[in-house]
MIKEKOL-634310 format. One record per residue (C-alpha): residue in three letters; residue number from 1; z negated, x negated, y negated. Coordinates in steps of 0.2 Angstrom, whole numbers. Example, Ala and Ser with C-alpha at 12.3 -4.5 7.8 and 13.67 -1.06 7.14 Angstrom:
// MIKEKOL-634310
+-------+------+-------+-------+-------+
| gulum | keke |    up |  east | north |
+-------+------+-------+-------+-------+
|   ALA |    1 |   -39 |   -62 |    22 |
|   SER |    2 |   -36 |   -68 |     5 |
+-------+------+-------+-------+-------+
// end
This chain:
// MIKEKOL-634310
+-------+------+-------+-------+-------+
| gulum | keke |    up |  east | north |
+-------+------+-------+-------+-------+
|   MET |    1 |  -373 |  -421 |  -123 |
|   ARG |    2 |  -391 |  -427 |  -123 |
|   ARG |    3 |  -384 |  -443 |  -132 |
|   ILE |    4 |  -375 |  -433 |  -145 |
|   ALA |    5 |  -391 |  -422 |  -148 |
|   LEU |    6 |  -401 |  -438 |  -149 |
|   VAL |    7 |  -389 |  -446 |  -162 |
|   PHE |    8 |  -388 |  -429 |  -172 |
|   GLY |    9 |  -408 |  -428 |  -172 |
|   LEU |   10 |  -410 |  -446 |  -178 |
|   PHE |   11 |  -397 |  -441 |  -192 |
|   LEU |   12 |  -407 |  -427 |  -197 |
|   ILE |   13 |  -423 |  -437 |  -198 |
|   GLY |   14 |  -414 |  -450 |  -208 |
|   PHE |   15 |  -407 |  -437 |  -220 |
|   SER |   16 |  -423 |  -428 |  -223 |
|   GLY |   17 |  -431 |  -444 |  -227 |
|   ALA |   18 |  -418 |  -447 |  -239 |
|   VAL |   19 |  -420 |  -430 |  -248 |
|   ARG |   20 |  -439 |  -433 |  -249 |
|   ALA |   21 |  -436 |  -450 |  -257 |
|   GLU |   22 |  -441 |  -450 |  -275 |
|   PRO |   23 |  -428 |  -452 |  -288 |
|   GLN |   24 |  -428 |  -470 |  -295 |
|   TRP |   25 |  -434 |  -466 |  -312 |
|   LEU |   26 |  -451 |  -460 |  -304 |
|   THR |   27 |  -453 |  -477 |  -296 |
|   LEU |   28 |  -461 |  -494 |  -301 |
|   PRO |   29 |  -452 |  -508 |  -291 |
|   PRO |   30 |  -461 |  -524 |  -289 |
|   THR |   31 |  -462 |  -536 |  -303 |
|   PRO |   32 |  -449 |  -549 |  -299 |
|   SER |   33 |  -452 |  -568 |  -300 |
|   LEU |   34 |  -443 |  -580 |  -312 |
|   PRO |   35 |  -431 |  -593 |  -305 |
|   ALA |   36 |  -436 |  -611 |  -306 |
|   PRO |   37 |  -434 |  -616 |  -325 |
|   ALA |   38 |  -424 |  -630 |  -333 |
|   LYS |   39 |  -440 |  -632 |  -344 |
|   SER |   40 |  -457 |  -623 |  -347 |
|   GLY |   41 |  -473 |  -626 |  -355 |
|   TYR |   42 |  -483 |  -621 |  -370 |
|   ALA |   43 |  -478 |  -622 |  -388 |
|   PRO |   44 |  -491 |  -624 |  -402 |
|   VAL |   45 |  -486 |  -609 |  -413 |
|   ASN |   46 |  -496 |  -601 |  -427 |
|   GLY |   47 |  -512 |  -608 |  -421 |
|   ILE |   48 |  -511 |  -602 |  -403 |
|   LYS |   49 |  -501 |  -607 |  -387 |
|   ILE |   50 |  -485 |  -598 |  -383 |
|   TRP |   51 |  -479 |  -600 |  -364 |
|   TYR |   52 |  -461 |  -602 |  -363 |
|   ALA |   53 |  -447 |  -606 |  -350 |
|   THR |   54 |  -429 |  -610 |  -353 |
|   PHE |   55 |  -415 |  -607 |  -340 |
|   GLY |   56 |  -395 |  -613 |  -339 |
|   ASN |   57 |  -384 |  -618 |  -353 |
|   GLY |   58 |  -373 |  -610 |  -366 |
|   PRO |   59 |  -376 |  -599 |  -381 |
|   PRO |   60 |  -395 |  -595 |  -383 |
|   VAL |   61 |  -402 |  -578 |  -377 |
|   ILE |   62 |  -420 |  -574 |  -380 |
|   LEU |   63 |  -428 |  -561 |  -369 |
|   LEU |   64 |  -444 |  -552 |  -375 |
|   HIS |   65 |  -454 |  -541 |  -363 |
|   GLY |   66 |  -464 |  -526 |  -367 |
|   GLY |   67 |  -482 |  -523 |  -372 |
|   LEU |   68 |  -495 |  -527 |  -358 |
|   ALA |   69 |  -482 |  -536 |  -348 |
|   ASN |   70 |  -476 |  -554 |  -346 |
|   SER |   71 |  -459 |  -564 |  -344 |
|   ASN |   72 |  -459 |  -562 |  -325 |
|   TYR |   73 |  -452 |  -544 |  -328 |
|   TRP |   74 |  -436 |  -552 |  -334 |
|   GLY |   75 |  -433 |  -561 |  -317 |
|   LYS |   76 |  -418 |  -552 |  -312 |
|   LEU |   77 |  -410 |  -552 |  -329 |
|   VAL |   78 |  -412 |  -570 |  -330 |
|   ARG |   79 |  -403 |  -574 |  -313 |
|   ALA |   80 |  -388 |  -564 |  -320 |
|   LEU |   81 |  -388 |  -573 |  -337 |
|   ALA |   82 |  -392 |  -591 |  -333 |
|   PRO |   83 |  -375 |  -595 |  -326 |
|   HIS |   84 |  -367 |  -592 |  -343 |
|   TYR |   85 |  -381 |  -594 |  -356 |
|   ARG |   86 |  -396 |  -603 |  -361 |
|   VAL |   87 |  -409 |  -591 |  -358 |
|   VAL |   88 |  -426 |  -592 |  -366 |
|   VAL |   89 |  -441 |  -581 |  -360 |
|   MET |   90 |  -458 |  -582 |  -368 |
|   ASP |   91 |  -475 |  -573 |  -366 |
|   SER |   92 |  -480 |  -564 |  -381 |
|   ARG |   93 |  -496 |  -569 |  -389 |
|   GLY |   94 |  -511 |  -563 |  -379 |
|   HIS |   95 |  -499 |  -558 |  -365 |
|   GLY |   96 |  -497 |  -567 |  -349 |
|   ARG |   97 |  -500 |  -585 |  -350 |
|   SER |   98 |  -501 |  -586 |  -369 |
|   SER |   99 |  -516 |  -587 |  -379 |
|   ARG |  100 |  -521 |  -578 |  -395 |
|   ASP |  101 |  -533 |  -579 |  -410 |
|   ALA |  102 |  -544 |  -567 |  -419 |
|   ARG |  103 |  -529 |  -559 |  -429 |
|   PRO |  104 |  -526 |  -541 |  -424 |
|   TYR |  105 |  -510 |  -538 |  -415 |
|   GLY |  106 |  -495 |  -533 |  -426 |
|   TYR |  107 |  -476 |  -533 |  -425 |
|   ASP |  108 |  -473 |  -544 |  -440 |
|   LEU |  109 |  -486 |  -557 |  -433 |
|   MET |  110 |  -478 |  -556 |  -415 |
|   ALA |  111 |  -460 |  -558 |  -424 |
|   SER |  112 |  -466 |  -574 |  -433 |
|   ASP |  113 |  -472 |  -581 |  -416 |
|   VAL |  114 |  -453 |  -579 |  -410 |
|   LEU |  115 |  -446 |  -587 |  -425 |
|   ALA |  116 |  -459 |  -602 |  -423 |
|   LEU |  117 |  -454 |  -605 |  -405 |
|   MET |  118 |  -435 |  -605 |  -410 |
|   ASP |  119 |  -440 |  -618 |  -423 |
|   PHE |  120 |  -449 |  -628 |  -408 |
|   LEU |  121 |  -434 |  -627 |  -397 |
|   LYS |  122 |  -423 |  -631 |  -411 |
|   ILE |  123 |  -413 |  -615 |  -410 |
|   ASP |  124 |  -406 |  -609 |  -427 |
|   LYS |  125 |  -398 |  -593 |  -421 |
|   ALA |  126 |  -399 |  -583 |  -405 |
|   ALA |  127 |  -394 |  -566 |  -397 |
|   LEU |  128 |  -410 |  -556 |  -392 |
|   VAL |  129 |  -413 |  -543 |  -378 |
|   GLY |  130 |  -429 |  -534 |  -380 |
|   TRP |  131 |  -439 |  -521 |  -370 |
|   SER |  132 |  -451 |  -509 |  -378 |
|   ASP |  133 |  -462 |  -520 |  -389 |
|   GLY |  134 |  -450 |  -534 |  -387 |
|   ALA |  135 |  -436 |  -524 |  -394 |
|   ILE |  136 |  -447 |  -518 |  -408 |
|   ILE |  137 |  -451 |  -537 |  -412 |
|   GLY |  138 |  -432 |  -539 |  -411 |
|   LEU |  139 |  -429 |  -525 |  -424 |
|   ASP |  140 |  -443 |  -534 |  -435 |
|   ILE |  141 |  -434 |  -550 |  -435 |
|   ALA |  142 |  -416 |  -541 |  -438 |
|   ILE |  143 |  -423 |  -532 |  -454 |
|   HIS |  144 |  -433 |  -547 |  -461 |
|   HIS |  145 |  -424 |  -563 |  -454 |
|   PRO |  146 |  -407 |  -557 |  -450 |
|   GLU |  147 |  -400 |  -575 |  -451 |
|   ARG |  148 |  -409 |  -580 |  -435 |
|   LEU |  149 |  -401 |  -567 |  -424 |
|   SER |  150 |  -383 |  -566 |  -419 |
|   LYS |  151 |  -385 |  -549 |  -410 |
|   LEU |  152 |  -399 |  -537 |  -404 |
|   PHE |  153 |  -400 |  -527 |  -388 |
|   ALA |  154 |  -414 |  -516 |  -391 |
|   PHE |  155 |  -420 |  -506 |  -375 |
|   ALA |  156 |  -434 |  -493 |  -377 |
|   ALA |  157 |  -439 |  -496 |  -395 |
|   ASN |  158 |  -446 |  -485 |  -407 |
|   SER |  159 |  -446 |  -486 |  -426 |
|   ASP |  160 |  -461 |  -476 |  -430 |
|   PRO |  161 |  -478 |  -471 |  -419 |
|   SER |  162 |  -471 |  -453 |  -419 |
|   GLY |  163 |  -457 |  -459 |  -408 |
|   VAL |  164 |  -469 |  -462 |  -394 |
|   LYS |  165 |  -473 |  -450 |  -380 |
|   ASP |  166 |  -490 |  -447 |  -373 |
|   VAL |  167 |  -489 |  -460 |  -358 |
|   ASP |  168 |  -505 |  -454 |  -350 |
|   LYS |  169 |  -495 |  -440 |  -343 |
|   SER |  170 |  -483 |  -451 |  -334 |
|   PRO |  171 |  -488 |  -458 |  -316 |
|   VAL |  172 |  -476 |  -471 |  -318 |
|   PHE |  173 |  -483 |  -478 |  -334 |
|   THR |  174 |  -500 |  -476 |  -328 |
|   ALA |  175 |  -496 |  -487 |  -313 |
|   PHE |  176 |  -488 |  -499 |  -324 |
|   ILE |  177 |  -504 |  -501 |  -334 |
|   ALA |  178 |  -514 |  -503 |  -318 |
|   ARG |  179 |  -502 |  -517 |  -312 |
|   ALA |  180 |  -502 |  -525 |  -329 |
|   LYS |  181 |  -521 |  -527 |  -327 |
|   LYS |  182 |  -519 |  -537 |  -311 |
|   GLU |  183 |  -506 |  -547 |  -319 |
|   TYR |  184 |  -516 |  -551 |  -334 |
|   GLU |  185 |  -531 |  -556 |  -323 |
|   LYS |  186 |  -520 |  -568 |  -314 |
|   LEU |  187 |  -510 |  -576 |  -328 |
|   SER |  188 |  -521 |  -575 |  -344 |
|   PRO |  189 |  -532 |  -589 |  -351 |
|   THR |  190 |  -544 |  -574 |  -355 |
|   PRO |  191 |  -544 |  -565 |  -338 |
|   THR |  192 |  -559 |  -555 |  -340 |
|   GLU |  193 |  -553 |  -547 |  -356 |
|   TYR |  194 |  -540 |  -534 |  -351 |
|   ASP |  195 |  -549 |  -519 |  -357 |
|   ALA |  196 |  -551 |  -525 |  -374 |
|   PHE |  197 |  -533 |  -531 |  -374 |
|   LEU |  198 |  -527 |  -514 |  -368 |
|   ALA |  199 |  -537 |  -506 |  -382 |
|   GLN |  200 |  -529 |  -517 |  -395 |
|   ILE |  201 |  -512 |  -515 |  -390 |
|   THR |  202 |  -514 |  -496 |  -389 |
|   GLN |  203 |  -521 |  -496 |  -407 |
|   MET |  204 |  -504 |  -506 |  -412 |
|   TRP |  205 |  -494 |  -493 |  -403 |
|   ALA |  206 |  -503 |  -480 |  -413 |
|   THR |  207 |  -501 |  -487 |  -430 |
|   GLN |  208 |  -485 |  -497 |  -430 |
|   PRO |  209 |  -471 |  -498 |  -435 |
|   HIS |  210 |  -465 |  -488 |  -450 |
|   TRP |  211 |  -447 |  -491 |  -453 |
|   THR |  212 |  -438 |  -479 |  -464 |
|   ALA |  213 |  -420 |  -474 |  -463 |
|   ASP |  214 |  -417 |  -486 |  -478 |
|   ASP |  215 |  -425 |  -500 |  -468 |
|   LEU |  216 |  -413 |  -498 |  -454 |
|   ALA |  217 |  -399 |  -494 |  -465 |
|   GLY |  218 |  -400 |  -512 |  -472 |
|   MET |  219 |  -398 |  -521 |  -456 |
|   THR |  220 |  -383 |  -532 |  -454 |
|   VAL |  221 |  -386 |  -539 |  -436 |
|   PRO |  222 |  -375 |  -532 |  -423 |
|   THR |  223 |  -386 |  -520 |  -413 |
|   TRP |  224 |  -386 |  -509 |  -398 |
|   ILE |  225 |  -400 |  -496 |  -397 |
|   VAL |  226 |  -403 |  -493 |  -379 |
|   ASP |  227 |  -413 |  -481 |  -369 |
|   ALA |  228 |  -415 |  -472 |  -353 |
|   ASP |  229 |  -412 |  -454 |  -349 |
|   HIS |  230 |  -429 |  -452 |  -341 |
|   ASP |  231 |  -439 |  -463 |  -353 |
|   GLU |  232 |  -457 |  -458 |  -352 |
|   ALA |  233 |  -462 |  -467 |  -367 |
|   ILE |  234 |  -449 |  -464 |  -380 |
|   GLU |  235 |  -444 |  -449 |  -389 |
|   ARG |  236 |  -425 |  -446 |  -388 |
|   ASP |  237 |  -424 |  -440 |  -407 |
|   ASN |  238 |  -431 |  -457 |  -413 |
|   THR |  239 |  -418 |  -466 |  -402 |
|   LEU |  240 |  -404 |  -456 |  -410 |
|   PHE |  241 |  -412 |  -458 |  -428 |
|   MET |  242 |  -411 |  -477 |  -426 |
|   ALA |  243 |  -393 |  -477 |  -419 |
|   ASP |  244 |  -388 |  -465 |  -433 |
|   HIS |  245 |  -395 |  -476 |  -447 |
|   ILE |  246 |  -391 |  -494 |  -442 |
|   PRO |  247 |  -374 |  -498 |  -448 |
|   TYR |  248 |  -361 |  -501 |  -434 |
|   SER |  249 |  -374 |  -499 |  -421 |
|   GLY |  250 |  -369 |  -495 |  -403 |
|   LEU |  251 |  -379 |  -481 |  -394 |
|   LEU |  252 |  -382 |  -483 |  -375 |
|   ILE |  253 |  -392 |  -471 |  -364 |
|   GLU |  254 |  -393 |  -477 |  -346 |
|   PRO |  255 |  -393 |  -464 |  -333 |
|   GLN |  256 |  -405 |  -460 |  -320 |
|   VAL |  257 |  -419 |  -474 |  -325 |
|   SER |  258 |  -434 |  -474 |  -336 |
|   HIS |  259 |  -444 |  -486 |  -348 |
|   PHE |  260 |  -443 |  -498 |  -332 |
|   ALA |  261 |  -424 |  -498 |  -330 |
|   PHE |  262 |  -422 |  -516 |  -327 |
|   LEU |  263 |  -433 |  -514 |  -312 |
|   GLN |  264 |  -426 |  -498 |  -306 |
|   ASP |  265 |  -408 |  -502 |  -307 |
|   PRO |  266 |  -406 |  -520 |  -311 |
|   GLY |  267 |  -387 |  -519 |  -307 |
|   GLN |  268 |  -383 |  -507 |  -320 |
|   PHE |  269 |  -395 |  -515 |  -334 |
|   ASN |  270 |  -389 |  -532 |  -331 |
|   ALA |  271 |  -371 |  -527 |  -332 |
|   ASP |  272 |  -374 |  -517 |  -348 |
|   VAL |  273 |  -383 |  -533 |  -355 |
|   LEU |  274 |  -369 |  -545 |  -350 |
|   HIS |  275 |  -355 |  -533 |  -358 |
|   PHE |  276 |  -365 |  -532 |  -374 |
|   LEU |  277 |  -367 |  -551 |  -375 |
|   VAL |  278 |  -348 |  -554 |  -371 |
|   HIS |  279 |  -340 |  -539 |  -381 |
|   VAL |  280 |  -351 |  -537 |  -397 |
|   ASN |  281 |  -344 |  -550 |  -408 |
|   TYR |  282 |  -341 |  -542 |  -425 |
|   HIS |  283 |  -347 |  -552 |  -439 |
|   GLU |  284 |  -362 |  -547 |  -450 |
|   SER |  285 |  -352 |  -549 |  -465 |
|   ILE |  286 |  -342 |  -533 |  -460 |
|   VAL |  287 |  -358 |  -523 |  -459 |
|   LEU |  288 |  -364 |  -530 |  -476 |
|   GLN |  289 |  -347 |  -525 |  -484 |
|   PHE |  290 |  -350 |  -508 |  -476 |
|   ILE |  291 |  -368 |  -507 |  -483 |
|   LEU |  292 |  -362 |  -512 |  -501 |
|   HIS |  293 |  -347 |  -499 |  -499 |
|   MET |  294 |  -360 |  -485 |  -495 |
|   LYS |  295 |  -370 |  -490 |  -510 |
|   GLY |  296 |  -356 |  -490 |  -521 |
|   GLN |  297 |  -356 |  -508 |  -526 |
+-------+------+-------+-------+-------+
// end
């Protein structure tokens, strides 16, 4: 009887601990590491040095991280994609290991860095997976240089500053900003300038981008607009606005995760990206025909 009581008591302790555990969307799991790359280094791009790494073989897929972060955040996704694709990660200008110049941060400029890196790596066209700022950069390329993208998986993007929530109210995002500072100090060629860096990126968030319904309606790149049901940074109305206006776009809301879904539930996130890469194969010409039909041409 004592043995049964002891086992039952241990069960209750374990159960109460599970009940007290925070839901995963309120957690910030550790930043993963990248696997050993096939190739890595610095590319001379637009007068700066962009750090990049490549993994695996196959059709090219470019992964773009979010603002304040670095390519290490893609560590789990790289491991899922590298057996099937040539995966390219890069640290955006001024982020991670990459340098910057005096020009203010902007999505058009950062998109031009991606295109220049593609030229450096002799990649004419690639699929792109972007998170937050990386997704916005992907949308920028899809709008202005659609010939360079085969498809776009845009996670946690916004089309206008009005689509961004007050992240200061989020303990998870506050913890991310503090973590990003430590990572910046470890990786950056200018390790003492994080506070200025944060202020400049925050200014970009407050003023860019500004894409209209017509801008989105002219997109021909096969696109999924993806967000999390507990995203602490992106207004749901803006997510729906983009999905509603991009022709033939897919809309995916991942459950029980937040702006950091690829850390909180990497199995779900990786499976969604792989499904997208395998199954979204319609040709841009179909979208173009649809656009012309809607315009009555």
